[in-house]
C-alpha atoms as one frame of an Amber mdcrd trajectory, in Angstrom:
protein
 -65.008  25.930 -26.521 -65.685  26.277 -22.802 -64.565  23.882 -20.101 -66.230
  24.781 -16.809 -65.649  23.147 -13.445 -69.084  22.008 -12.272 -67.989  20.682
  -8.887 -65.548  18.492  -7.036 -65.333  16.407  -3.894 -65.184  18.159  -0.544
 -64.873  16.626   2.892 -68.391  16.407   4.336 -67.318  17.830   7.697 -66.046
  20.904   5.840 -69.293  21.236   3.876 -71.300  21.053   7.104 -69.037  23.588
   8.847 -69.232  26.038   5.927 -73.004  25.718   5.807 -73.332  26.313   9.549
 -71.041  29.356   9.478 -72.715  30.913   6.442 -76.258  30.336   7.680 -77.140
  28.915   4.258 -80.605  27.341   4.269 -80.355  25.763   0.832 -79.737  22.025
   0.617 -76.222  21.190  -0.519 -76.697  18.049  -2.555 -75.170  16.397  -5.650
 -78.749  15.885  -6.897 -78.689  19.314  -8.540 -75.850  18.295 -10.867 -77.667
  15.079 -11.783 -80.840  17.028 -12.513 -79.003  19.643 -14.598 -77.168  17.046
 -16.648 -80.402  15.107 -17.168 -81.934  18.182 -18.817 -79.080  18.630 -21.318
 -80.692  16.348 -23.888 -83.984  18.303 -23.984 -83.061  21.911 -23.232 -81.453
  24.535 -25.476 -79.936  26.297 -22.455 -76.206  26.024 -21.684 -75.468  23.415
 -19.052 -74.041  25.975 -16.600 -77.423  27.759 -16.661 -79.191  24.444 -16.092
 -77.016  23.901 -13.019 -77.914  27.355 -11.726 -81.625  26.625 -12.109 -81.258
  23.309 -10.306 -79.472  24.952  -7.387 -82.193  27.572  -7.089 -85.000  25.009
  -7.163 -83.769  21.922  -5.344 -87.281  20.466  -4.870 -87.919  20.698  -8.607
 -84.504  19.181  -9.293 -85.369  16.250  -7.041 -88.715  15.731  -8.745 -86.972
  15.828 -12.100 -84.539  13.173 -10.926 -87.368  10.929  -9.736 -89.158  11.227
 -13.074 -86.098  10.719 -15.225 -84.323   8.040 -13.182 -87.265   5.980 -11.908
 -90.237   6.743 -14.170 -88.384   7.024 -17.475 -85.638   4.560 -16.524 -82.593
   6.691 -17.357 -80.579   5.353 -14.436 -77.255   6.688 -15.713 -78.331  10.153
 -14.546 -77.778   8.960 -10.966 -74.112   8.308 -11.805 -73.429  12.059 -11.763
 -73.953  12.108  -7.983 -70.855  10.732  -6.255 -70.206   9.911  -2.588 -67.014
   9.328  -0.641 -67.642   6.854   2.178 -65.494   5.956   5.201 -66.018   2.267
   6.000 -64.651   1.448   9.459 -64.636  -1.701  11.581 -65.841  -4.219   9.012
 -64.486  -7.732   8.638 -62.162  -8.871   5.866 -64.879 -11.332   4.864 -67.427
  -8.555   4.344 -64.923  -6.513   2.337 -64.955  -9.273  -0.266 -68.688  -8.661
  -0.724 -68.342  -4.870  -0.749 -65.614  -4.894  -3.374 -67.576  -7.063  -5.796
 -69.106  -3.879  -7.181 -67.092  -2.973 -10.258 -67.835   0.680 -10.867 -66.611
   1.978  -7.528 -63.206   2.869  -6.138 -61.734   1.343  -2.987 -58.599   1.951
  -0.962 -58.270  -0.555   1.861 -56.092  -0.712   4.941 -53.454  -3.174   3.855
 -52.285  -6.150   5.841 -49.130  -5.996   3.715 -48.090  -2.650   5.157 -49.845
  -2.312   8.521 -49.316  -4.516  11.565 -52.897  -5.135  12.638 -54.069  -4.978
  16.214 -56.218  -7.711  17.711 -59.561  -6.193  16.711 -62.012  -8.570  15.085
 -65.713  -8.948  14.393 -67.728 -11.490  16.370 -70.623 -12.318  14.005 -74.126
 -12.098  15.421 -74.895 -15.563  14.048 -72.096 -17.021  16.179 -73.320 -15.198
  19.270 -76.830 -16.558  18.689 -75.413 -20.067  18.331 -73.643 -19.734  21.738
 -70.286 -20.219  20.042 -68.786 -16.818  20.824 -66.294 -18.225  23.338 -65.014
 -20.870  20.919 -64.788 -18.296  18.150 -63.041 -15.674  20.298 -60.536 -18.152
  21.729 -59.639 -19.373  18.229 -59.205 -15.893  16.764 -57.157 -14.744  19.758
 -54.884 -17.765  19.293 -54.435 -16.794  15.650 -53.730 -13.180  16.556 -51.191
 -14.068  19.244 -49.371 -16.314  16.787 -49.529 -13.609  14.095 -47.670 -11.127
  16.294 -45.160 -13.753  17.467 -44.625 -14.832  13.865 -43.967 -11.269  12.775
 -41.276 -10.910  15.430 -39.579 -14.047  14.085 -39.987 -13.137  10.405 -38.683
  -9.600  10.751 -35.036 -10.466  11.598 -35.090 -13.257   9.009 -36.167 -10.833
   6.272 -33.562  -8.258   7.268 -30.834 -10.900   7.313 -31.912 -12.383   3.981
 -31.820  -8.952   2.327 -28.690  -7.528   3.940 -27.931  -5.167   1.065 -31.360
  -3.551   1.250 -31.221  -3.488   5.050 -28.081  -1.328   4.999 -30.188   1.592
   3.788 -32.600   2.769   6.513 -34.939   3.990   3.769 -35.786   0.322   3.105
 -36.892  -0.377   6.680 -40.626  -0.070   5.912 -40.262  -2.200   2.802 -38.561
  -5.053   4.656 -40.924  -4.859   7.608 -43.780  -4.996   5.085 -42.466  -8.278
   3.711 -42.544  -9.734   7.216 -46.077  -8.416   7.797 -47.408  -9.762   4.510
 -46.285 -13.302   5.369 -47.327 -13.175   9.031 -50.848 -12.173   7.967 -51.504
 -15.676   6.610 -52.194 -16.661  10.234 -55.017 -14.195  10.961 -58.710 -14.652
  10.334 -61.217 -13.176   7.948 -63.000 -11.795  10.998 -60.143  -9.293  11.374
 -61.451  -5.744  11.378 -60.281  -3.388   8.662 -61.264  -0.100   7.077 -61.460
   1.365   3.610 -62.301   4.498   1.684 -64.991   4.028  -0.948 -66.040   6.312
  -3.786 -69.373   5.358  -5.305 -72.021   6.970  -7.478 -75.698   6.984  -6.504
 -76.692   4.337  -9.044 -74.186   1.816  -7.705 -74.878   2.872  -4.134 -78.512
   1.881  -4.541 -77.476  -1.456  -6.056 -75.009  -2.087  -3.215 -77.683  -1.359
  -0.610 -80.042  -3.908  -2.162 -77.497  -6.635  -2.804 -75.895  -6.541   0.656
 -79.287  -6.376   2.340 -80.060  -9.667   0.574 -77.018 -11.509   1.908 -77.664
 -13.935   4.781 -74.787 -12.455   6.835 -75.979 -10.215   9.667 -72.896  -8.010
   9.203 -73.799  -7.392   5.543 -77.338  -6.403   6.467 -76.069  -4.059   9.179
 -73.656  -2.510   6.685 -76.501  -1.911   4.220 -78.630  -0.249   6.894 -75.800
   1.997   8.106 -74.783   2.955   4.571 -78.363   3.946   3.784 -78.634   5.972
   6.994 -75.441   7.866   6.100 -76.579   8.817   2.585 -80.380   8.876   2.411
 -80.786  12.539   3.373 -78.126  13.776   0.956 -79.695  12.519  -2.275 -83.171
  11.124  -1.559 -84.303  11.508  -5.170 -81.590   9.167  -6.424 -81.601   6.460
  -3.743 -85.010   4.847  -3.738 -85.035   1.069  -4.169 -82.894  -0.148  -1.275
 -84.707  -3.249  -0.039 -83.535  -6.755  -0.871 -85.401  -8.316  -3.778 -86.482
 -11.942  -4.036 -84.104 -12.322  -6.976 -81.129 -11.281  -4.853 -82.277 -13.209
  -1.778 -83.231 -16.531  -3.285 -81.513 -17.108  -6.635 -78.178 -18.268  -5.205
 -79.891 -20.359  -2.531 -82.103 -22.045  -5.116 -79.121 -22.733  -7.360 -77.264
 -24.348  -4.463 -80.249 -26.565  -3.740 -80.670 -27.563  -7.377 -76.930 -28.169
  -7.756 -76.870 -30.358  -4.661 -79.526 -32.620  -6.188 -77.657 -32.810  -9.484
 -74.357 -33.642  -7.794 -75.886 -36.737  -6.230 -76.850 -37.939  -9.705 -73.849
 -36.982 -11.798 -70.761 -36.577  -9.605 -68.211 -39.354 -10.000 -65.153 -37.824
  -8.370 -63.238 -34.824  -9.620 -59.611 -34.702 -10.563 -57.253 -32.514  -8.591
 -56.502 -29.309 -10.445 -53.395 -27.184 -10.384 -53.369 -23.741  -8.783 -54.122
 -22.180 -12.187 -55.580 -24.033 -15.132 -56.637 -22.549 -18.456 -60.187 -23.812
 -19.018 -61.213 -21.748 -22.063 -59.693 -19.430 -24.641 -60.934 -17.811 -27.828
 -60.116 -20.062 -30.754 -57.752 -18.696 -33.384 -57.039 -15.746 -31.095 -54.027
 -14.297 -32.935 -55.960 -14.252 -36.207 -58.917 -12.549 -34.523 -56.704  -9.829
 -33.101 -54.938  -9.409 -36.444 -58.377  -9.027 -38.017 -59.293  -6.414 -35.389
 -56.130  -4.442 -36.265 -57.060  -4.613 -39.964 -60.659  -3.603 -39.231 -59.717
  -0.513 -37.206 -57.146   0.576 -39.794 -59.220   0.136 -42.962 -62.716   0.470
 -44.387 -63.283  -3.299 -44.668 -65.995  -5.237 -42.847 -64.873  -7.694 -40.184
 -65.513 -10.951 -42.118 -63.202  -9.701 -44.888 -60.586  -8.739 -42.291 -60.807
 -12.159 -40.642 -60.478 -13.886 -44.013 -57.480 -11.695 -44.852 -55.814 -12.452
 -41.493 -56.193 -16.165 -42.143 -54.360 -15.852 -45.469 -51.453 -13.787 -44.160
 -48.065 -15.447 -43.829 -46.573 -15.933 -40.393 -44.024 -13.215 -41.155 -46.692
 -10.730 -42.299 -48.733 -11.382 -39.178 -45.738 -10.935 -36.883 -44.883  -7.637
 -38.567 -48.485  -6.466 -38.073 -48.356  -7.246 -34.343 -44.949  -5.633 -33.977
 -46.353  -2.524 -35.637 -49.088  -2.472 -32.978 -46.554  -2.839 -30.134 -43.553
  -0.992 -31.614 -44.092   2.247 -29.691 -45.370   0.628 -26.515 -43.853   1.835
 -23.248 -43.963   0.229 -19.826 -47.020   2.150 -18.593 -49.038   2.311 -21.834
 -52.345   0.471 -22.061 -52.319  -1.790 -25.100 -54.840  -1.185 -27.878 -58.518
  -1.901 -27.284 -58.491  -4.328 -30.203 -57.077  -6.882 -27.748 -60.407  -6.979
 -25.935 -61.785  -9.145 -28.749 -60.387 -12.418 -27.371 -60.954 -13.994 -23.957
 -59.347 -16.441 -21.562 -60.843 -18.274 -18.600 -58.907 -19.833 -15.719 -59.888
 -21.962 -12.782 -57.784 -20.964  -9.796 -57.215 -22.400  -6.347 -55.859 -19.582
  -4.238 -55.488 -18.315  -0.709 -57.631 -15.639   0.857 -54.539 -13.418   0.895
 -54.076 -13.879  -2.844 -57.781 -13.423  -3.582 -57.793 -10.130  -1.670 -55.472
  -8.772  -4.357 -56.942 -10.569  -7.352 -60.458  -9.296  -6.696 -59.271  -5.745
  -7.335 -59.086  -6.535 -11.056 -62.740  -5.675 -11.453 -62.760  -5.478 -15.260
 -62.520  -9.270 -15.250 -65.368 -11.646 -14.419 -64.685 -13.378 -11.104 -66.958
 -16.154  -9.825 -65.833 -17.471  -6.446 -66.869 -20.481  -4.403 -66.960 -20.428
  -0.623 -63.720 -20.953   1.278 -63.073 -24.662   1.635 -60.639 -26.066   4.229
 -60.525 -29.285   2.175 -58.386 -27.373  -0.337 -55.670 -26.999   2.280 -53.759
 -23.861   3.188 -51.027 -21.776   1.613 -47.858 -21.639   3.721 -45.484 -18.761
   2.874 -41.954 -19.978   2.019 -40.501 -17.668   4.658 -42.456 -19.480   7.376
 -40.913 -22.751   6.270 -37.474 -21.099   6.114 -37.558 -20.050   9.782 -38.769
 -23.468  10.922 -42.276 -22.323  11.827 -44.268 -24.605   9.532 -45.154 -27.044
  12.317 -46.444 -24.274  14.606 -48.255 -22.635  11.701 -50.022 -25.887  10.790
 -50.971 -26.418  14.421 -52.793 -23.060  14.367 -54.460 -24.179  11.117 -55.597
 -27.456  12.723 -56.985 -25.546  15.699 -58.794 -23.278  13.253 -60.223 -26.219
  11.280 -61.633 -27.772  14.456 -63.384 -24.520  15.356 -64.643 -24.137  11.768
 -66.174 -27.628  11.804 -67.979 -26.980  15.100 -69.281 -23.592  13.959 -70.397
 -24.920  10.574 -72.652 -27.511  12.209 -74.683 -24.793  13.940 -74.360 -21.752
  11.656 -72.757 -22.711   8.325 -73.060 -19.259   6.787 -70.799 -17.668   9.408
 -68.181 -20.398   9.680 -65.834 -18.746   7.160 -65.185 -15.864   9.577 -62.844
 -18.080  11.621 -60.780 -19.173   8.606 -57.476 -17.460   7.906 -55.774 -15.686
   5.046 -54.027 -18.981   4.325 -57.257 -20.842   3.565 -58.228 -21.384  -0.029
 -61.155 -21.197  -2.403 -61.812 -22.014  -6.037 -62.283 -19.106  -8.410 -63.373
 -18.950 -12.034 -61.818 -15.885 -13.665 -62.434 -14.675 -17.217 -60.792 -11.688
 -18.859 -59.809 -10.406 -22.262 -56.238 -10.210 -23.508 -56.026  -6.486 -22.820
 -56.903  -7.016 -19.170 -54.291  -9.778 -18.954 -51.676  -7.209 -19.985 -52.757
  -5.038 -17.064 -52.808  -7.992 -14.669 -49.351  -9.149 -15.754 -47.842  -5.677
 -15.638 -48.918  -5.185 -12.032 -48.869  -8.685 -10.568 -46.020 -10.365 -12.466
 -43.693  -7.541 -11.465 -40.817  -8.149  -9.034 -42.471  -5.765  -6.539 -45.707
  -7.780  -6.491 -46.516  -9.970  -3.505 -45.135 -13.476  -4.076 -48.450 -15.355
  -3.864 -50.293 -13.427  -6.559 -47.089 -13.137  -8.597 -46.757 -16.921  -8.704
 -50.317 -17.494  -9.859 -50.186 -14.652 -12.411 -46.992 -15.977 -13.961 -48.556
 -19.441 -14.207 -51.575 -17.977 -16.002 -49.366 -15.936 -18.316 -47.264 -18.938
 -19.301 -50.353 -20.925 -20.273 -51.945 -17.971 -22.070 -48.886 -17.238 -24.204
 -48.998 -20.776 -25.586 -52.442 -20.233 -27.126 -52.063 -16.617 -28.306 -48.313
 -15.942 -28.618 -48.519 -12.927 -30.929 -51.317 -11.259 -28.993 -49.394 -11.594
 -25.729 -45.871 -11.068 -27.069 -45.330  -8.003 -24.849 -47.233  -9.160 -21.737
 -44.953  -9.151 -18.674 -44.271  -7.458 -15.362 -43.093  -3.831 -15.374 -39.619
  -4.843 -14.265 -39.216  -7.180 -17.270 -40.570  -4.816 -19.914 -37.318  -3.110
 -20.952 -35.544  -6.427 -21.515 -38.491  -7.950 -23.404 -38.839  -4.869 -25.589
 -35.115  -4.909 -26.425 -35.292  -8.594 -27.383 -38.436  -8.104 -29.453 -37.298
  -4.944 -31.188 -33.501  -5.182 -31.467 -31.784  -2.179 -32.985 -30.766  -2.760
 -36.569
């Protein structure tokens, strides 16, 4: 056996400096690794030799990539080329579009931990509509209140948590709690930054999809991202223009839906913040059958039939066997991916910013809708600031209504982290374990913790054995002790 390091990420400024100092004329590009790995399936040579050949003949490597990725359709080859991207000065609204792409990694400047300055994006659409003054005045009002609110929340938090406040090591933690509640007052136009790691295949997809969005900021982002990467791996980034499918499908669906609503809508009932709308029938039996399948030589129909005949005690013992050695940070078995749950959620922008990071789920989101109201942090009520907070929200709603009349696509920029949207979220039981472990934990932010615990309570009613060990990290030891008491 040989395990050879083929490469690893280096800061691009360092790569450029090393190349300049060495006088190296050869292109330094991740395309050579993609080309070498693409040849593995058809060449008897060791892969380290294939890499050497690709480095020596970069033009041939690029031609090979074009043939294999675009002519033959083996797009996964492009996934071997990886980029680290600094994304600076984009709006919180655009970040929601950027982070829709599942197979990438993102680390974003957090409004939970950083007190933001008053930097914000003024969308081009709003400038063109001669609404920049209205927009700027509204966002500045929000920002001024955000900073004033933080100054009021900070002493309240320190007083409420006197024991923690005695230790200076907890200063950042307590200040963070004040920041995370004050942020409900600031807009989605607020500028932020993030670090993004993305492979060439997903980079190309991101370029196309964001170029197709009607937002000017998204199109500018696509153009700038292409400019930053096109010369590094030209053989892997080829189809970057918006397609008709990406440009028109959503618009056409909205138009068709609008016509149908006029015919069929008869008023909709008010839903709770989290409502279970679908779950796999007979879920515990299906997971029991999956355990039997993976631990035997039987086909699945026989396993499912066997699970249906098992006594309640036998089934419980089987599940306890699957969870008996589980520890707080273990991922539960993949068998749990065989059953699904779907929830309709009504949640704040602040909550959605965290929820969207669970990219192994399927998240379908509507536009932000002021008619759904706003989420007011309990701490704001506790310090007597609810009236002032709601006044800022009313001021924001007035600006939103005026902007929407002239440029509806850009109106959401002026809305705040407190404003809400409807989300349809589907995930399997294994992903719910991950969601609960992170977001139902005592250290989780209160907004997403509340909605996660509501989902978990409903889910456990329909698949109690499957979810018997689903909880936040802080609750795991107690739950495990209760489930597996020492004899």
